[in-house]
BAFIRO-549844 format. One line per field, with one value per residue (C-alpha): residue number from 1; residue in one letter; y, x, z. Coordinates in Angstrom, 3 decimals. Each point is the difference from the previous one (the first is absolute). Layout:
// BAFIRO-549844
ropa	[NUM|...]
doke	[A|...]
py	[Y|...]
px	[X|...]
pz	[Z|...]
This chain:
// BAFIRO-549844
ropa	[1|2|3|4|5|6|7|8|9|10|11|12|13|14|15|16|17|18|19|20|21|22|23|24|25|26|27|28|29|30|31|32|33|34|35|36|37|38|39|40|41|42|43|44|45|46|47|48|49|50|51|52|53|54|55|56|57|58|59|60|61|62|63|64|65|66|67|68|69|70|71|72|73|74|75|76|77|78|79|80|81|82|83|84|85|86|87|88|89|90|91|92|93|94|95|96|97|98|99|100|101|102|103|104|105|106|107|108|109|110|111|112|113|114|115|116|117|118|119|120|121|122|123|124|125|126|127|128|129|130|131|132|133|134|135|136|137|138|139|140|141|142|143|144|145|146|147|148|149|150|151|152|153|154|155|156|157|158|159|160|161|162|163|164|165|166|167|168|169|170|171|172|173|174|175|176|177|178|179|180|181|182|183|184|185|186|187|188|189|190|191|192|193|194|195|196|197|198|199|200|201|202|203|204|205|206|207|208|209|210|211|212|213|214|215|216|217|218|219|220|221|222|223|224|225|226|227|228|229|230|231|232|233|234|235|236|237|238|239|240|241|242|243|244|245|246|247|248|249|250|251|252|253|254|255|256|257|258|259|260|261|262|263|264|265|266|267|268|269|270|271|272|273|274|275|276|277|278|279|280|281|282|283|284|285|286|287|288|289|290|291|292|293|294|295|296|297|298|299|300|301|302|303|304|305|306|307|308|309|310|311|312|313]
doke	[X|X|X|X|X|X|X|X|X|X|X|X|X|X|X|X|X|X|X|X|X|X|X|X|X|X|X|X|X|X|X|X|X|X|X|X|X|X|X|X|X|X|X|X|X|X|X|X|X|X|X|X|X|X|X|X|X|X|X|X|X|X|X|X|X|X|X|X|X|X|X|X|X|X|X|X|X|X|X|X|X|X|X|X|X|X|X|X|X|X|X|X|X|X|X|X|X|X|X|X|X|X|X|X|X|X|X|X|X|X|X|X|X|X|X|X|X|X|X|X|X|X|X|X|X|X|X|X|X|X|X|X|X|X|X|X|X|X|X|X|X|X|X|X|X|X|X|X|X|X|X|X|X|X|X|X|X|X|X|X|X|X|X|X|X|X|X|X|X|X|X|X|X|X|X|X|X|X|X|X|X|X|X|X|X|X|X|X|X|X|X|X|X|X|X|X|X|X|X|X|X|X|X|X|X|X|X|X|X|X|X|X|X|X|X|X|X|X|X|X|X|X|X|X|X|X|X|X|X|X|X|X|X|X|X|X|X|X|X|X|X|X|X|X|X|X|X|X|X|X|X|X|X|X|X|X|X|X|X|X|X|X|X|X|X|X|X|X|X|X|X|X|X|X|X|X|X|X|X|X|X|X|X|X|X|X|X|X|X|X|X|X|X|X|X|X|X|X|X|X|X|X|X|X|X|X|X|X|X|X|X|X|X]
py	[-0.010|3.608|1.733|3.014|-0.915|3.733|-0.656|-2.118|-2.571|-3.714|-1.236|-2.031|-1.312|-1.183|-2.224|-1.409|-2.069|2.116|-0.283|-1.467|2.921|1.924|3.423|-0.509|-0.900|3.009|2.258|-1.540|0.740|3.539|0.529|-0.687|3.056|-1.966|-1.144|2.103|-1.501|1.172|2.505|-2.199|-3.082|-2.351|1.530|-3.451|1.333|-3.329|-2.070|0.622|-3.015|2.097|2.088|2.803|0.577|-3.352|0.628|-0.248|3.479|0.009|-1.068|2.682|2.591|-1.390|-0.364|2.430|3.741|3.012|-0.733|2.985|2.288|-2.064|0.200|3.810|0.160|0.625|-1.878|-2.846|-0.917|-3.589|-2.148|-3.711|-1.323|0.768|-1.510|2.128|-0.741|2.682|-0.283|3.739|-0.226|-3.064|1.663|3.051|-2.078|-0.077|3.559|0.821|-2.804|2.387|-2.555|-2.795|-3.333|-1.911|1.096|-2.193|-0.577|-2.505|-1.265|-3.142|-0.824|-0.769|-3.451|-1.308|1.834|-2.140|2.853|1.886|-2.448|0.460|3.736|0.797|-2.434|1.433|3.601|-0.490|-3.284|0.583|0.954|-1.662|-1.276|-0.368|-2.448|-0.270|-3.338|-1.213|-3.250|0.192|-0.801|2.764|2.274|-1.005|0.849|3.417|0.639|-0.886|2.438|2.717|-0.708|0.392|3.247|1.477|-0.888|-2.261|-2.837|0.047|-3.521|-2.775|-3.789|-2.877|0.055|3.738|-0.787|-2.851|2.257|2.554|-2.691|-1.363|3.350|-0.195|3.685|-0.196|2.651|2.647|2.753|-2.086|-2.929|-0.128|-2.782|-1.361|-3.304|0.986|2.467|-2.739|-2.281|1.136|-3.052|0.414|3.668|-0.252|-2.814|2.446|2.783|-2.354|-0.782|3.679|1.097|-1.983|-1.132|1.862|3.337|-0.870|0.445|-1.826|1.538|-2.318|1.666|-2.077|1.415|3.495|-0.352|-1.809|2.196|3.042|1.409|-3.318|0.098|3.601|-0.916|-2.884|2.235|2.579|-2.735|-1.143|3.610|0.539|3.175|1.103|-1.601|1.812|-0.326|0.775|2.957|-1.944|-3.186|0.388|-1.767|1.153|-0.707|-2.457|-0.887|-0.064|-1.259|2.430|-0.539|0.425|-1.466|0.630|3.534|0.544|-1.195|2.327|3.004|-0.703|0.128|3.270|3.086|2.114|-1.650|0.356|3.761|0.326|-1.962|2.164|3.133|-1.500|0.733|-2.984|-0.545|-0.500|-2.406|-2.014|-0.081|-1.386|-2.587|-1.181|-0.582|-1.403|-2.847|-2.962|-0.950|-3.118|-1.406|-3.457|-1.066|-3.283|-2.048|-3.653|0.361|-3.750|0.268|2.914|-1.595|-3.014|2.438|1.524|-3.136|-0.722|3.588|0.130|-3.109|1.758|3.030|-2.238|-1.350|3.383|1.436|-3.152|0.618|-2.060|1.649|-2.937|2.288|1.583|-3.256]
px	[0.066|1.010|0.963|2.341|1.972|0.818|0.029|2.977|-0.205|-0.370|-3.576|-2.094|-3.477|-2.312|-2.200|-2.652|-1.861|-3.030|-1.277|3.259|1.466|1.244|-1.250|1.723|3.344|-0.408|-0.364|3.116|1.979|-1.319|1.555|3.486|2.047|1.909|-3.234|-2.416|-3.338|-2.382|-2.659|-2.494|0.516|-1.397|0.646|-0.356|1.883|1.598|-3.193|-0.793|-2.421|-2.364|-2.456|-1.531|-2.589|-1.616|-0.189|-3.416|-1.517|0.594|3.599|0.569|-1.326|2.166|3.256|0.223|0.786|0.682|3.668|0.664|-1.085|1.766|3.385|-0.222|0.168|3.236|0.888|-2.096|-2.539|-0.167|-2.592|-0.735|-0.773|-0.219|0.995|2.804|0.377|2.349|3.811|0.298|-2.339|1.585|3.387|-1.510|-0.949|3.729|0.916|0.056|2.469|2.799|2.826|-1.596|1.807|-3.144|-3.123|-3.058|-3.639|-2.559|-2.395|-1.690|-1.133|3.482|0.071|-3.004|0.647|1.177|1.816|1.522|2.953|1.435|-0.876|1.871|2.920|0.462|0.119|1.791|1.936|1.606|-3.065|-0.828|-3.380|-1.898|-2.869|-2.405|-1.770|-2.642|-1.981|-2.087|-3.388|0.751|0.782|-3.311|-1.896|1.736|-0.756|-3.727|-0.105|1.471|-2.422|-2.877|1.382|0.539|-3.483|1.265|-2.102|-3.062|0.240|2.542|-0.412|2.035|-2.205|0.768|3.778|-0.461|-1.954|2.834|2.569|-2.101|-0.621|1.108|1.038|1.899|2.689|1.323|-2.681|-2.578|-0.518|1.206|2.553|-0.633|1.794|2.404|1.891|0.875|1.766|3.487|1.730|-1.308|0.813|3.513|0.846|-0.772|2.165|2.976|-0.074|1.086|1.809|2.589|-1.242|2.767|-1.628|-3.045|-0.698|-3.039|-1.928|-2.470|-3.011|0.363|3.454|-1.296|-2.497|2.384|3.104|-0.229|3.410|1.680|-1.898|1.265|3.576|0.021|-1.430|2.811|2.573|-1.474|0.330|3.262|-1.105|0.463|-2.066|-1.745|-2.967|-3.315|-1.692|-3.215|-1.714|-1.813|-3.335|-1.613|-3.083|-1.860|-3.464|-3.087|-3.419|-2.847|-2.964|-2.458|1.690|-2.699|-0.623|3.732|0.299|-2.817|1.526|3.507|-1.454|-1.930|1.599|-2.276|1.240|3.579|-0.525|-1.330|2.912|2.489|-1.483|-0.014|2.704|2.470|-0.740|-3.729|0.917|2.261|-2.664|-2.561|2.471|0.756|-3.852|-0.561|2.528|0.308|3.662|-0.680|-2.535|0.825|-0.336|-2.085|1.662|1.068|3.718|0.612|-1.181|2.314|2.974|-0.483|-0.158|3.356|1.835|1.781|0.948|1.486|2.064|1.316|0.955|1.754|2.103|0.759|1.086|1.452|-2.126|-2.708|-3.402|-1.842|-1.830|-1.739|-1.568]
pz	[-0.066|-0.562|3.121|-0.254|3.209|0.622|3.769|1.040|2.740|0.697|-0.463|2.448|-0.654|2.670|-2.312|2.251|0.968|0.658|3.602|1.303|1.717|-2.989|1.267|3.302|-1.673|-2.361|3.010|1.525|-3.109|-0.011|3.441|-1.393|-1.005|-2.684|-1.675|-2.076|-0.651|-2.740|1.242|-1.862|2.126|-2.800|-3.442|-1.733|-3.027|-0.976|0.214|-3.716|-0.158|2.319|-1.991|1.982|-2.756|1.063|3.678|1.658|0.668|3.805|-0.335|-2.623|2.453|2.823|-1.954|-2.885|0.294|-2.166|-0.505|-2.279|2.862|2.639|-1.758|-0.154|3.788|1.826|2.124|-1.139|2.764|1.313|-1.710|0.667|-3.385|-3.678|-3.314|-1.480|-3.713|-1.337|0.480|0.585|2.817|1.589|0.128|1.551|2.978|0.989|-0.777|3.733|0.896|0.874|-0.469|1.890|-0.365|-0.746|-1.971|0.617|-0.576|1.245|-2.606|1.197|-3.605|-1.075|1.797|-1.908|-3.279|-2.865|-1.674|2.932|0.379|-3.458|0.042|3.225|-0.715|-3.422|1.355|3.314|-0.150|3.301|2.040|3.241|0.955|3.270|0.191|2.967|0.412|2.334|0.534|-3.219|1.796|2.587|-2.966|-1.649|3.266|0.191|-3.641|0.615|2.880|-2.220|-2.739|2.448|1.433|-3.386|-1.166|-2.754|1.371|2.211|1.358|0.299|-0.817|-1.365|-3.065|-0.617|0.220|-2.519|-2.327|0.117|-0.781|-2.968|-1.749|-3.646|0.120|3.363|0.264|2.352|0.429|-1.801|2.458|3.662|-0.728|3.439|-0.570|-2.760|2.202|2.504|-2.532|0.950|-1.266|-3.546|0.135|1.409|-2.432|-2.845|1.565|0.635|-3.744|-0.630|3.161|2.110|3.392|1.838|-1.014|2.054|3.698|1.478|3.011|1.659|1.559|3.230|0.517|-0.611|2.769|2.403|-0.311|-2.276|0.963|-1.067|-3.292|-0.501|0.855|-2.451|-2.671|0.668|-0.203|-3.405|-1.384|1.752|1.678|3.645|2.756|2.762|2.306|-1.434|1.625|0.584|-1.092|-3.317|-0.486|-3.267|-2.157|2.340|-1.204|2.251|-1.103|-0.577|2.387|-2.869|-3.153|-2.494|1.135|0.042|-3.613|-1.061|1.691|-1.381|-3.526|0.646|-1.438|2.198|3.161|-1.143|-0.578|3.497|1.555|-1.940|1.748|3.444|2.647|0.168|3.732|-0.942|-2.754|2.374|2.742|-2.511|-1.178|3.592|0.484|-3.472|0.057|2.322|0.282|1.910|-2.515|-1.462|-3.630|-0.414|-2.722|-0.329|0.840|-0.428|-3.684|-0.778|1.838|-2.433|-2.868|0.885|1.059|-3.314|-0.520|3.513|-0.761|-3.102|2.156|2.562|-2.826|-1.454|3.478|1.372|3.124|1.760|0.055|1.573|2.425|-2.970|-1.307]
């Protein structure tokens, strides 16, 4: 892919998986003075097999912005997600790096994308990659909570998951990809066909929960940058379950409600969110069924990483 590479620096990509602690690790990297992370956390530039024109309406509204207006701002404000498609825009994301040793971004679509591996490897052959992994059934449950919270679904069932998996048009932004995003063995096997394994660093979600400082230190060692104590523990992007899922889905799709929300003081919005979501609610699915679904892929991942993941099966 054509990237001007006007900004010099080593490149690091946090490529997923979604709902596996990627936002937390991204925030860790943003604390390091030798690392500059893209102001758009997930620019998704190298996922050229993802077509924003095909996104479902709600996902378009949630993920696409006026990038021409955005890139006229200085400095560029932080933005969680978009789909940058122009090389001039992509390199502008790193214009504020100020000589940082590493330039990074955190697009979770890259792990599942079929075209991102050759695109990034062909542009930045010496780049390093960070991959966050989690028990795929636990990831699935977290994804279901996020989909409920975002209004993308109004109810959860095993049949709904199966329908999403069976869609002939399944794709990022079109379907939810509830099951596809947990097939890490299949995804990493594709990546290892383009990039040597030694350029990858794996972060397991369980370790992130148990000892965040150790995860940070291992990450610093991987990038060969200074190690220091994190200012505070980072826990980002957790998903609660809305108390009224069907009403929540309706309201999320309402432009009138969105307009009212945009005019409300932030403290009011946060207070409503606290009452609206139940963080302790459980998702009722047949976990045994989905553990069986992932068993073969977990075994592939074990072989790729030379590590036992028996506790996931």
